[in-house]
C-alpha positions as CSV (number, residue, x, y, z in Angstrom):
1,X,0.2,-0.4,-0.1
2,X,2.9,2.6,0.4
3,X,3.7,2.6,-3.0
4,X,0.1,3.4,-4.2
5,X,0.2,6.4,-1.3
6,X,3.0,8.3,-2.4
7,X,1.8,7.6,-5.9
8,X,-1.2,8.9,-4.7
9,X,0.5,12.0,-3.2
10,X,2.8,13.1,-6.1
11,X,0.0,12.9,-8.2
12,X,-1.6,16.2,-5.3
13,X,1.3,17.7,-5.3
14,X,1.4,18.2,-9.0
15,X,-2.3,17.4,-10.8
16,X,-1.5,18.5,-14.2
17,X,1.0,16.3,-14.4
18,X,-1.2,13.0,-16.1
19,X,-3.2,15.6,-18.2
20,X,-0.1,17.2,-19.2
21,X,1.6,13.6,-19.9
22,X,0.2,13.4,-23.5
23,X,1.5,16.9,-24.8
24,X,5.0,15.7,-23.2
25,X,5.5,12.2,-24.8
26,X,5.0,13.6,-28.3
27,X,7.2,16.6,-27.8
28,X,9.9,13.3,-26.4
29,X,8.8,11.9,-30.0
30,X,9.5,14.2,-32.2
31,X,12.0,15.3,-30.4
32,X,13.6,12.0,-31.3
33,X,13.1,11.8,-34.8
34,X,14.6,15.0,-34.8
35,X,18.0,13.8,-33.4
36,X,18.2,10.6,-35.5
37,X,17.3,12.9,-38.9
38,X,20.5,15.1,-38.3
39,X,22.2,11.9,-38.8
40,X,21.5,11.8,-42.2
41,X,21.7,15.5,-43.1
42,X,24.8,15.9,-45.4
43,X,27.1,19.0,-44.5
44,X,26.1,21.5,-46.4
45,X,22.8,21.1,-44.8
46,X,24.6,21.3,-41.2
47,X,26.2,24.0,-42.3
48,X,22.5,26.3,-42.6
49,X,21.4,25.3,-39.5
50,X,24.9,26.0,-37.9
51,X,25.9,23.0,-36.8
52,X,29.0,20.7,-37.3
53,X,29.5,17.3,-38.3
54,X,30.6,16.5,-34.9
55,X,27.5,18.4,-32.8
56,X,24.8,16.8,-35.4
57,X,26.5,13.5,-34.0
58,X,26.4,14.7,-30.6
59,X,23.1,16.0,-31.2
60,X,21.2,12.2,-32.4
61,X,23.0,9.8,-30.3
62,X,21.0,11.5,-27.4
63,X,18.5,10.2,-25.3
64,X,14.8,11.2,-26.0
65,X,14.1,12.4,-22.1
66,X,16.9,14.3,-22.2
67,X,15.3,17.0,-23.3
68,X,16.8,20.9,-23.0
69,X,16.1,22.7,-19.8
70,X,12.8,25.1,-20.9
71,X,10.9,22.1,-21.4
72,X,11.1,20.6,-17.6
73,X,9.2,23.7,-16.1
């Protein structure tokens, strides 16, 4: 019963958690797809968006839950 009470208390602290969950999951999926696409861009396209090949590869290897700080607020 203790884990259930903990889960309930956490939801009471953040009532919007469940309401925002679909939006956050969709945003994470879009971010993961965008990061994978970076890996396949040509060098001239990377230059157009201001990235180097190593930067693009580094970004493409980040986990989908590794999101920008302003998304966590």
